[in-house]
C-alpha positions in Angstrom: -49.4 -39.6 15.7 -49.5 -36.0 16.4 -46.8 -36.7 19.1 -44.9 -38.2 16.2 -45.1 -35.2 14.2 -44.8 -32.5 16.6 -41.5 -31.5 15.4 -42.6 -31.6 11.9 -45.4 -29.0 12.3 -43.1 -27.0 14.7 -40.1 -26.8 11.9 -43.2 -25.6 9.3 -44.5 -23.0 11.6 -40.6 -21.7 12.2 -40.2 -21.8 8.3 -43.5 -19.6 7.8 -42.4 -17.2 10.5 -39.4 -16.6 8.8 -40.6 -16.5 5.3 -43.7 -13.7 6.6 -40.8 -11.5 8.0 -38.3 -11.8 5.5 -41.4 -10.3 2.6 -41.9 -7.7 5.2 -42.4 -5.1 3.8 -44.8 -6.4 1.0 -44.9 -2.9 -0.7 -42.2 -0.3 -1.4 -42.6 3.0 0.5 -41.7 6.6 -0.9 -38.3 7.1 0.2 -38.5 10.3 1.6 -41.9 8.8 4.0 -39.6 5.7 5.0 -36.5 8.0 6.2 -39.0 10.8 8.2 -40.4 8.2 10.1 -37.1 6.3 10.7 -35.0 9.1 12.2 -34.1 8.1 15.4 -32.1 11.6 16.1 -33.5 15.3 16.1 -36.4 13.8 14.1 -37.9 17.8 14.0 -34.7 19.2 12.2 -34.6 16.0 9.9 -38.1 16.8 8.9 -37.4 20.3 7.9 -34.2 19.0 5.7 -36.7 16.5 3.7 -39.2 19.5 3.5 -36.4 21.4 2.0 -35.3 18.2 -0.4 -38.8 18.4 -1.7 -39.0 21.9 -2.5 -36.1 21.1 -4.4 -37.1 18.3 -6.2 -40.4 20.8 -6.9 -38.9 23.5 -8.1 -36.6 21.1 -10.4 -33.6 21.6 -9.0 -33.1 18.0 -8.2 -34.7 14.9 -9.8 -35.5 13.1 -6.7 -35.9 13.4 -2.6 -32.4 11.0 -2.6 -30.8 13.2 -5.0 -31.4 16.8 -3.0 -30.4 15.1 0.2 -27.1 14.4 -0.8 -26.9 18.1 -2.7 -27.9 19.3 0.9 -25.3 17.1 2.7 -22.4 18.2 0.0 -23.4 21.9 0.2 -23.3 22.4 4.2 -21.1 19.1 4.8 -23.6 18.1 6.5 -23.4 14.4 8.3 -26.7 12.8 7.6 -25.6 9.7 9.5 -26.3 11.6 12.9 -30.1 11.7 12.6 -29.9 7.6 11.9 -27.7 6.4 14.8 -29.2 2.8 14.3 -27.5 2.3 11.1 -24.0 1.9 11.7 -21.3 3.3 9.7 -17.6 2.4 9.2 -15.7 4.5 12.2 -12.6 5.4 10.0 -14.8 6.5 7.2 -14.6 10.2 7.6 -15.6 11.6 4.1 -18.9 13.2 4.5 -20.5 12.7 1.0 -19.4 9.1 0.8 -20.8 8.4 4.1 -24.4 10.0 3.1 -24.1 8.2 -0.5 -24.0 5.1 2.0 -26.5 6.0 4.4 -29.3 7.2 1.9 -28.5 4.1 -0.5 -29.2 1.9 2.8 -32.4 3.9 3.7 -33.4 3.4 -0.3 -32.6 -0.2 -0.4 -34.8 -0.7 3.2 -37.7 1.3 1.8 -38.3 -1.0 -1.1 -40.1 -4.7 -0.6 -37.8 -7.3 -0.3 -39.2 -9.1 -3.2 -39.0 -6.8 -6.2 -41.4 -7.0 -9.3 -40.2 -7.0 -12.8 -40.8 -4.1 -15.4 -43.8 -5.7 -16.1 -45.4 -6.1 -13.1 -43.9 -2.2 -11.6 -43.5 -0.5 -14.9 -39.9 0.9 -16.2 -37.8 1.3 -18.9 -35.6 -1.5 -20.5 -33.0 -0.4 -22.6 -30.1 -2.2 -24.7 -27.2 -0.1 -25.8 -24.6 -1.6 -28.6 -21.1 -0.2 -29.1 -21.1 1.6 -32.7 -19.8 -1.5 -34.8 -17.4 0.8 -36.5 -15.8 2.2 -33.8 -15.6 -1.2 -32.2 -13.7 -2.5 -35.3 -11.0 -0.3 -34.3 -10.1 -2.0 -30.8 -8.9 -5.2 -30.2 -11.0 -8.0 -28.7 -9.1 -7.7 -25.3 -9.4 -3.6 -25.5 -13.1 -4.0 -26.1 -14.0 -5.9 -23.3 -12.2 -3.3 -21.0 -13.9 -0.7 -22.1 -17.2 -2.7 -22.1 -16.3 -3.6 -18.1 -15.6 0.0 -17.5 -18.6 1.4 -19.1 -20.6 -0.8 -17.5 -19.5 0.6 -14.0 -19.8 4.3 -15.1 -23.5 3.2 -16.1 -23.9 2.1 -12.9 -22.1 5.4 -11.2 -24.5 7.2 -13.0 -27.9 5.4 -12.1 -27.1 5.0 -8.8 -26.9 9.0 -8.3 -30.4 9.4 -9.5 -31.3 7.2 -6.4 -32.5 4.3 -8.2 -32.9 1.1 -6.3 -32.4 -2.5 -7.4 -31.0 -1.7 -11.6 -30.1 -4.2 -13.7 -27.2 -3.4 -15.7 -25.0 -6.2 -17.6 -23.5 -7.1 -20.2 -25.0 -9.0 -23.4 -22.3 -10.5 -25.7 -19.5 -8.8 -26.6 -20.7 -5.3 -27.3 -24.0 -4.5 -25.7 -25.4 -3.7 -22.1 -29.0 -4.5 -21.3 -29.9 -1.6 -18.7 -33.4 -2.1 -16.8 -34.9 0.4 -14.9 -38.0 -0.5 -12.8 -40.4 2.6 -11.5 -38.9 5.0 -14.0 -41.1 6.3 -17.0 -40.0 8.6 -19.8 -42.8 11.1 -19.3 -41.4 12.2 -15.9 -37.5 11.3 -17.0 -37.3 12.3 -20.6 -33.7 12.5 -20.6 -32.8 9.6 -18.6 -31.6 7.0 -21.7 -29.6 10.2 -23.2 -28.1 10.8 -19.4 -27.4 7.3 -19.1 -25.2 6.7 -23.0 -24.1 10.0 -23.2 -20.0 9.9 -23.6 -17.8 10.5 -20.7 -15.7 13.4 -20.2 -12.1 13.1 -19.7 -10.2 16.2 -18.1 -7.0 17.0 -16.8 -7.7 19.9 -14.3 -5.0 21.8 -12.1 -4.9 21.6 -8.3 -4.9 24.5 -5.9 -1.5 25.1 -5.8 -1.8 26.4 -2.2 -4.9 25.8 -0.4 -6.8 22.8 0.3 -10.2 22.6 2.1 -8.7 21.9 5.8 -7.0 25.2 5.9 -9.9 27.2 5.0 -13.7 27.5 7.1 -16.1 25.0 6.1 -18.2 26.5 3.0 -15.5 28.8 1.6 -13.9 27.8 -1.6 -11.6 29.9 -3.9 -12.9 31.3 -7.1 -13.1 29.1 -9.9 -12.4 25.7 -7.9 -14.6 22.6 -6.6 -13.9 20.5 -3.9 -13.3 17.0 -5.1 -12.7 14.0 -3.0 -10.0 11.4 -4.0 -10.4 7.8 -2.6 -6.9 5.5 -2.5 -5.3 2.5 -0.7 -3.1 3.6 2.2 0.2 1.6 2.9 -1.9 -0.8 5.1 -4.3 -1.5 2.2 -7.2 0.8 4.3 -9.7 2.9 2.0 -8.4 6.5 2.4 -9.4 9.8 1.2 -8.5 13.3 0.7 -10.3 16.2 -0.4 -8.8 19.1 -2.7 -9.3 22.1 -4.8 -9.6 21.1 -8.1 -10.3 23.8 -11.0 -13.8 23.7 -12.9 -12.1 24.2 -16.1 -10.0 21.9 -17.6 -6.4 22.1 -19.1 -7.1 19.9 -21.4 -9.3 16.7 -22.5 -9.2 12.8 -23.1 -9.0 13.6 -26.6 -5.5 14.4 -25.9 -4.6 10.8 -25.0 -3.4 8.4 -27.5 -3.4 5.0 -25.3 -2.8 4.4 -21.7 -1.6 1.2 -20.1 -0.8 -0.1 -16.5 3.1 -1.6 -16.5 5.4 -2.4 -14.0 8.4 0.0 -13.8 12.2 -0.9 -13.6 11.9 -2.2 -10.1 8.6 -4.3 -10.9 6.7 -1.4 -9.2 2.9 -0.9 -11.0 3.0 2.5 -13.4 0.6 4.1 -15.8 2.6 4.8 -19.1 1.0 7.4 -21.5 1.3 8.3 -24.9 -0.3 11.6 -26.3 -1.3 12.7 -29.7 0.6 15.1 -31.6 -1.3 17.7 -30.3 -1.5 16.5 -26.9 1.7 16.2 -26.5 2.5 19.9 -26.8 -0.1 21.2 -24.8 0.6 18.4 -22.3 4.3 20.1 -22.0 2.8 23.5 -21.6 0.4 22.1 -18.6 2.9 20.4 -16.6 5.4 23.2 -17.6 3.0 26.0 -15.8 2.4 23.5 -12.8 6.1 22.7 -12.0 7.1 26.5 -12.1 4.3 27.3 -9.9 5.0 24.5 -7.7 8.6 25.6 -7.3 7.2 29.3 -6.6 5.0 28.4 -4.0 7.7 25.7 -2.2 5.1 22.7 -2.9 4.9 20.2 -5.8 1.8 21.2 -7.7 -0.8 18.3 -8.8 -2.7 17.8 -11.6 -5.8 16.0 -11.1 -7.5 13.4 -13.8 -11.4 13.3 -13.7 -13.5 11.3 -15.7 -17.6 11.7 -15.5 -17.0 14.3 -12.8 -15.4 11.6 -10.6 -11.8 12.6 -9.4 -9.4 9.2 -10.1 -6.0 10.2 -9.8 -4.1 13.7 -8.6 -0.3 12.9 -9.1 2.6 15.4 -8.3 4.0 17.3 -11.0 7.9 17.9 -10.6 8.9 19.1 -13.8 7.8 19.9 -17.6 6.7 16.5 -19.4 7.7 16.6 -23.1 8.7 14.3 -26.3 4.5 12.9 -26.0 5.1 10.1 -23.1 4.2 10.3 -19.4 4.0 8.0 -16.5 2.3 8.0 -13.5 3.7 5.8 -10.1 4.9 6.0 -6.7 3.4 6.4 -3.6 1.0 3.2 -2.9 -0.2 2.6 -5.8 -1.7 -0.9 -6.2 -1.8 -2.6 -9.2 -5.3 -2.8 -9.0 -5.5 1.0 -8.9 -2.6 1.1 -11.9 -5.1 -1.6 -14.3 -8.3 1.0 -13.2 -6.3 4.5 -13.6 -5.2 2.9 -17.4 -8.8 2.3 -18.0 -10.1 5.6 -17.0 -7.2 7.4 -19.1 -8.5 4.9 -22.2 -12.0 6.7 -21.5 -14.3 3.6 -21.8 -17.3 5.9 -22.9 -15.8 7.9 -25.7 -17.0 5.3 -27.5 -20.6 6.1 -29.6 -23.5 4.0 -27.9 -26.4 3.2 -30.1 -30.1 2.7 -28.8 -30.5 -0.8 -30.2 -33.9 -1.6 -28.4 -36.3 0.3 -25.9 -39.3 -0.7 -24.3 -41.1 0.9 -21.8 -43.9 -0.8 -19.4 -46.3 1.9 -18.0 -47.5 1.8 -14.4 -51.2 1.5 -15.1 -50.4 -1.6 -17.6 -48.4 -2.8 -14.9 -51.2 -2.7 -12.2 -53.3 -4.0 -14.4 -51.3 -6.8 -15.0 -51.1 -7.2 -11.5 -54.8 -7.0 -10.9 -55.9 -9.6 -13.7 -53.3 -12.0 -12.3 -54.3 -11.6 -8.7 -57.8 -11.9 -9.8 -56.8 -15.6 -11.8 -54.5 -16.7 -9.0 -57.6 -16.5 -6.8 -60.0 -17.9 -9.0 -57.9 -21.0 -10.1 -56.7 -21.6 -6.1 -60.3 -21.5 -4.7 -61.6 -23.7 -7.5 -58.8 -26.5 -6.9 -59.2 -26.1 -3.3 -63.0 -26.4 -3.5 -62.3 -29.6 -5.6 -59.6 -31.3 -3.4 -61.8 -30.5 -0.3 -64.9 -31.6 -1.5 -63.6 -35.1 -3.3 -61.2 -35.7 -0.4 -62.0 -34.3 2.4 -59.5 -33.9 5.5 -57.0 -35.0 3.1 -57.6 -32.5 1.0 -58.0 -29.8 3.8 -54.4 -31.0 4.6 -53.0 -30.6 1.0 -54.5 -27.1 0.5 -53.0 -26.2 3.9 -49.6 -27.7 2.8 -49.4 -26.1 -0.3 -50.0 -22.6 1.0 -47.0 -23.0 3.4 -45.0 -24.4 0.8 -45.9 -20.9 -1.5 -45.1 -19.2 1.6 -42.0 -20.4 2.3 -40.8 -20.7 -1.6 -41.7 -16.7 -1.6 -39.7 -16.2 1.7 -36.9 -18.0 -0.3 -37.0 -15.9 -3.1 -37.2 -12.4 -0.9 -34.3 -13.4 0.9 -32.0 -14.2 -2.2 -33.5 -10.8 -3.6 -35.2 -12.0 -6.6 -37.3 -10.6 -9.1 -40.9 -11.3 -9.7 -41.8 -11.5 -13.3 -45.5 -12.5 -14.5 -44.6 -15.1 -16.3 -43.1 -16.6 -12.9 
């Protein structure tokens, strides 16, 4: 009989081993500790960077070591992936800031338990934002959906920049966004909700007329400018990045744009059409005239950067003054997707006021009490059931108890492999 069931027992043991390996680590590790212990190259040098990041956090210059390391890498043009040779990044990806973001996000994910706990077990903040009904009533249903979808992308980018692992961000109905931030509390982060829901700022800024980052020594930036990265698709569909000097002070804001939409040009190629307000049309004509004249004087076309919420989305060239209140952005390798994305950016999805409709917070102590109570209840209940089954059914009861334990381990392993989140109700 044993030989007939040997394959079943072996399969069950293999599944248990797989489930246990999937569940490891059982608890979250602090990001800084995990990164320090897993630096595979130059660990002493990386430890100094972590100490500096911790000092920045303590002094209030950064909310976490995660953000502080991103700041250090950006300021010094330091590729942090050289300390983690076991984490392979795309060789074609040359942008240091993007490489660091991908690396640190991966380290943050690896430092967390595979089976994540919900707010009721881990503590955190849950908030539901609603678009102001008065403002939403002025938009068509399609426009409202587009703005809501893009607003979720912008909010997700903001949250990711804080170094928060596995946030939940989803649309609820037609005009609400639900956000769950596990492990966050408003005592240590009093402005977290305001930072998430604040309006996005759309700026039109000039690009330096003669200099680019590759033309100057590392760390040398012209006064009044900052380095920004433009990501776009190349001719063969590959991801391409370009660094440019963008003026810090904008020439005009998003309030000047009345409408923007993606349309095909006369040759069927994608372009973005803009219509400005009366005041915006006048200011846009002045700005484009200055850029065009500067370009002619320097022998190279000037460029106008379009920046939303601190991210550079486009930097088209300007050949001449653009007057009349209408403009179009086209040419190059612009794809249909890029045209739609840029049109959504120019329509500024977070210019609509967001109202906090519901906000709740579960403190870490309450979450620990819930876990402690749940564990005690589970142990007592399981012990009583096991004792009853073994007492009345002897060997059959013991087999049933062991089988049930194996089943529970496999279920937890499957949940962890799927990235499930465990809550108190189950």
